[in-house]
C-alpha positions, -999 to 999 in steps of 0.1 A, spaced: 241 752 506 240 751 543 214 731 560 194 730 531 194 767 522 214 785 497 247 802 508 245 825 480 226 827 445 238 804 419 256 823 392 270 815 358 308 814 362 314 807 324 316 777 299 327 742 312 352 719 291 337 687 308 300 678 318 289 662 352 280 673 384 308 676 414 292 670 452 313 679 479 297 668 513 304 676 549 283 662 576 266 690 599 274 676 637 241 693 648 223 671 625 241 639 624 245 632 662 260 598 659 295 590 646 299 609 612 329 585 601 327 575 567 337 541 557 359 545 525 350 505 515 314 507 522 312 539 497 332 520 473 309 494 474 279 514 471 294 533 441 304 506 422 269 493 424 254 524 412 281 523 385 270 489 372 230 499 377 234 531 353 253 519 326 282 543 312 278 567 346 310 577 357 314 582 397 348 591 411 352 588 448 381 608 466 387 604 502 407 638 510 415 623 547 438 597 530 442 606 494 427 576 483 407 577 449 384 554 431 367 555 395 338 536 383 324 534 349 308 503 333 295 506 299 283 473 303 260 480 331 244 449 346 260 425 323 294 439 337 280 435 370 272 395 368 307 393 349 324 409 381 306 385 402 313 355 383 349 361 376 364 335 394 337 310 392 341 294 359 310 305 338 292 281 317 290 306 287 313 339 281 284 365 275 256 370 302 220 369 289 205 403 290 171 414 286 159 451 288 126 463 283 103 492 289 66 497 293 42 523 305 72 544 326 83 510 339 119 496 329 137 462 334 168 454 332 181 416 337 213 399 330 221 363 339 251 337 336 255 305 349 288 291 366 302 257 379 295 264 414 264 252 436 255 289 449 230 312 438 237 350 435 206 370 428 206 406 432 178 426 429 172 465 430 141 489 425 149 525 414 187 516 423 180 507 458 190 470 471 160 452 477 178 423 496 142 410 507 130 404 472 101 416 461 75 411 432 103 414 406 127 383 423 93 364 426 82 368 391 117 359 378 119 326 399 86 315 386 91 325 349 127 308 352 114 277 364 83 276 342 105 283 311 130 256 318 102 228 325 85 241 293 116 233 274 126 202 289 89 190 283 91 197 249 123 183 242 117 151 260 146 158 284 128 149 318 127 108 316 98 98 339 99 130 360 61 138 361 72 168 389 96 188 366 123 204 373 124 222 411 129 264 412 162 260 436 173 233 408 170 262 382 189 288 401 220 265 411 252 280 398 234 312 388 244 345 388 215 371 382 212 407 385 173 422 382 171 459 381 136 475 377 127 512 377 91 523 385 71 553 394 62 554 433 76 523 443 62 505 476 89 492 496 77 468 527 110 454 542 
């Protein structure tokens, strides 16, 4: 393809030994008027993220300028993502909690694990796009986590004379979580 049009008709050239798609991209300087330099580290970060978000997907990045090559494939998907983030943070339990659900063309995957740090690390994605400013998937998760932990604490008399219950920020202290939703026709309002 050149500027969106095929250079030649597609043709079958034989059987393949492997499956997959190879994409080679050269920026067109008449379309990209800004610098077309690529940051290998930025591409590594994004492809690693995509491999985590799509369990079992194998992505290979080859920088023909320098000969650098990186390969990404995570069978554990977002569970592996959480473990990757928590690798040096002393997790409180070995296996992340993992939830996967699908209903009416909506998919949800969620993985979480607590560690001994104080910082909250919550990463949210919609259709593989990082939603850094949150969204309804993040708001719903935060409310559900706080409500669930308060219900458990009240039911088991773990809150001594604390009528307010556990606050939301307290439930997320030391939490590493990845939330990935896949929905038809999302609305991004960042």
